[in-house]
N, C-alpha and C positions, 0 to 999 in steps of 0.2 A: 760712284757714290761718294758724296761729301761726308767727311767723317763727323759725325754729331755728338760724339762721345766727349770731346776736351772740352768744349764750351759748357757741357752739364757738370763737369767735374768742377770747373773753377767756379762756376755758379754756386755750387753747393758749399764748398770750401769758403766762398764769401759769406754764405749766410751764417757761417758759425764764425768768424774772424771780422765781420766789420763791425765798426764802430756802432753803438746803440742807437744815435739818432740817423744812421744810415741802413738800419735793417729794413726799412717799409720799401726804401728805394732798390736795395739790393734784393730783397723778395719779388720785387715785380719786374725786375731783370729777367729772372728764371722761372717764376711761376705765372701759370695762366690765371687769370682773373678766378675762374670757376674750377680751378684745381681740386683734387679729392684726394685724401690722405687717410689711408687706414694705417693706424700705426699700432704695436703692441697694447695690449691691456695694461693699464685703465684708460689709455688715451682713447683708442678707439677710431670711429669716423670722424674725420674734420673735414668740413666742405666750404670750400671757397679759401682765396688766398690769406685773407685776413683772420680767418679761423686757423689756420696751419701756423701764422706768426704769433697769435696770441695763445693757443691752444698747445704747441710744441716748440716752436724754435724760441719764444721769449722764455719759458721756464727752462729750457735746456741751458742757455746763454747765463740765467741767472744762478743756478745751481752750481755751474762749473765754471769758476773763477778763468777769464782768459781762455775759454775753450777753443779750441782747435779740432779739425778735422784730419785725420790720419788714414788714408787707406791702404789697404792691402790687394785689393783687387778692385778693378774698375773695369767693365766689359760692356759692349754694347752691341746689338744686332737685331735682325728682324725677328718679331715675334712667329716662332713655328705654330703657336697655338692662336694666334691672331695674324693673318698675313696683313701686309699693310702696316703693321704698327712696330714703331721704334721704340726699342728697350734699353735702358741702361741698367745694370746689375752689379752691387758693390761688397764687399766685406770691409768695413770701415770701423773705426774707433773714433770716439769723442774723448779728448784728452784734456784735462784739466785738473784743477784742485776743487775737490768736491766741498765746497762751503756753503751750500746751501739746502734745499729739499727739492726732491725731484721725485715724481710719481707717489708721493707719499713717504719715501726713504729719506732720513735725513741723512746730512754729510757727515765726513769723516774730517773735514779740514785736511785732508791728505790726497795725494795725486791717484786718479783713477784713470783706468782704459775702460770707458762705456762701450761695450760691444754691440755693433749693429749689423744686420742685414737689410739691404735696401734694392727694391725694384723701383724704376722710374720710366713710366711712358713719356715720350716727348713728342710734340707735335708743334711744328715751326720754330724749333729751338728753345721751346718751353714745357715744363712739367705741368701734364695735364690730369694725371693720376701716379699715386705712387703708395708703396705697401712698405713697411718698416718693422722689423723685428727687432725690439731693443730687449738687451739680454739683462732684465733687470734682476733676474736669480743671480747672475754673476756679479752684479753689482753689489748685492746684499752679501756675497763672500767676500769682496773686497773690501766692504766697511767693516767685516768680522760679525754680521750677524745673519749667518745662512740659516733659514728656518726648518729646514727639512733634517730628518735625523741622520741621513746617510748619503754618501756620494758613491758614483761608480769609478768613473777613469781618473785620469789625472787632470786636475784642474789648472789650465795654463792661460795665459795670454794666447791670444790667438796668432800665429805666426803668417807671415806674408808667404808666397809660393815659393818653393825650395830654389827655382830658377831665377827669382827677384825680378820677374818681368809680367808681372798680374796688373800692372796699372797701363790701361790703353795699350795692350799689345798689339805688337807689330810683326811678327815673326814670319808672317805668310801662311801659317797652318790654316788649313780647310776647317773652320767652325763647324760647317754641317755634319763633316765627318766625326768631330769632337762630340757633338750633340747625339749623333746617330748610337756612339757608343754609350753614352747615358742612357739614353732612352731603351737601347736592349737591356742593359742591368737594371733597368727599374722594372721592366716588364717582367723579367724573370726573379725578381727579388720578392714579388709578392706572394709566392706559394713556397713554403718551408717545411722542412721535415721538423716535426716537434721534438724530435729525439735529439737531433744534432744542431738544429736550427740552420742548416745548409740550404742553399737556393740552387737552382740549376745554373751552372756555368759562371758563377761567381768567383771561384777560384781555380787553380790548376794551369796546364800550360796554356791552356785557349781562354782561360776566365776574363772576366772584365776586369779585376782587380789586379794590379801589379803586386807580386809578392810584398814588396816593402811599403806596401798601401799606407798612410797616415791618415787617420779620421780625427777631425777637430770638433767635439761636440760641445753644446750649449752648457751653461749654469746646470750644475745636479748630474749631469753625465760626464762631462770632462773629455777627455782626448785618449787616443790608443793608438797602438803601433800593428801592424798585420793583421789579416783575418782572424786570427785564434786571440788578439786582442780587442778586437772589435767585438766578437762575438762574446767575450767573457765581461767585458767593461760596458756593453750596451745592448745588444742585439737579444741574449737570452733573457735579461732582465725584462725587457720590452715585450717580447713576447709572451712571455709566461704570462704578465699583467694583461696584454690586450690581445690575445691570440686571434682574433677575429678581423685584425686592424687591415684595411684595405687604404692604399694610398694612390697618388697619381693624378688628382683631381686640381691640375694646373690650371691657372690663367696665363702663365708665361713660361717659355721654354725658348733659350737662346743658345747660342754657340758662336764663340768669336776666339780665332787662333786655337790654342791650345786648351782653351777655357768654356766651360758651360755653366749654365745656371738654370734653375726650374724653382718654381715656388707655386703654392695653393693657399686660399684664404677662404674656408680651410682646405686643406690636401687631404687629410686622412679623418676616416670615421672609424671607430671601434666601441668596444665595451669594456670597460675598468672589472675585469674578471678575476686578478689576482693583484696580490702587495706590490706597491712599487714605490720604491725611495722610500721605505718606511711607513706608508698610507696604506691602510687596509683596504680590501677591494670594495667599492661601491655598489657595483652593479650597473653603473650608469653609462648609458649612452653618450660618446664624447665625440669632440671633432678637434683637429689639431692643426693649426697656421705653422707652415712649414717653408722653409727655404734650404735650398743645396746650392752650392757653389764647388766646383769640380776644375782640376787641372789632369790633363790626359797627356801621355806621351808613349809614342810607340803602338798607339791603338788601346791602351789600359789607362785604367784610371788610377794614379799615383796619389793624389789628394783630395781629400773632400771636407768642406767647411760646412758646418750645419748650424742653423737659427732655428728654435723652436717657441713658441710662445706658451712656454710652460706655466707663467703665473695665470694665464688666461685658462688653459687647461685643468689646473687645480683649483681655479675658481668653479668651473664645470663641476667639478668632484665637491664642492662646499667647503674648500679651504681658503683663507684669504691669506697668502704667504706674506704679503707687504706688511699685513697688521702682525702676524707672526713674527717678523723681524725686526718691526718695531719694537714689539713687547721685549726685545732681548736687549734693550739699551740700558 
C-alpha cells in the first residue's frame, strides 16, 4: 500500500508557512472542495474549503507572526471504526509570536507554542474531513491569563516521544497490535473502584501501563508521571466530579507502528456532580470532545498525550473561559 501520510504532512505544513497570496492555492492542493472541519470551541464546524481558509487558517496566520507547524507525532492508518477510511493523526504545535488576536484571546507579543491534536480523513490525497482540538486553555496560561482558580498536574510544553520516532514512524512494528493494547485498556478503564480509583488490569506485572508511564494532559490538568501521579493529578479529581462518566464513543481508532490514536466528537458523556478545577458542581449533563495519542513498547503503554476541548465543556457548565481570561488583562 502506498504511504499516504507524508504528502498530507507536507500539505499541512505548507498551509501554515506559505506566503499569504499563495494560501488559497496551497489549500486547494490538500483540501477537498467540500471538506468539513470540526475545530474546538469557539470555531466548531467549518464546511467547505473556503470556510476553513477564512474561518480558521487566515485567523491563525494573522494572530501568530510567521507561524510554523511543528509536529511531535504524525501517524496514519486505516480506521478500525470505519473500514476503508484512511486517517492521519497528529500531535503538533503552531509556533510563532502571538502578536494578534485568536479565538477572542489577545496576544502577548511573545513566543507561544499553540498545542493542537488533529485527525484528518484522506481520500485521493486530499483532506475531506478533519477534527482539531486546539488547547486554548493552555494558550491562556502561556500569556499569563489562566482563568480557572486551580491547576492539577505540571503544566509543560508537550514533548515528543522519548524514542524520537513519532513523525511518520517506520520501525515495522504492528500497528494493529498496538491498537489492541490501547483498546483493551480503554475497555477496562470504564469501571473503577470509587475508593482507590483503580480499574481492572491497568497496573501490575501484566497491566496495560508500563510502571514508568508518562501522561501528558491539556491545559488545566497538566502532566504527570507513573500511575500514582496520574491518579493524584488527574483521575481522582475527574472521577469525583464526574463519577458516571462513560467514554469510548469514537469515530476514529488507528494504529501505526508503536503508536495509536483514538478520538470521539464527543467521546464522553457525564454529569457534573462534584467540584472540578474550582468550579462548583452544576448538576448538568455534559459531553466532552477527546483525543488520545499513545506510544507503546513491549505490549504496554509508555506515553499518552491527551487533548480535551475544555473551553467547550466549561461553556456547557455556563462559564465563558475566554471572557474570564480577557477580563484579567
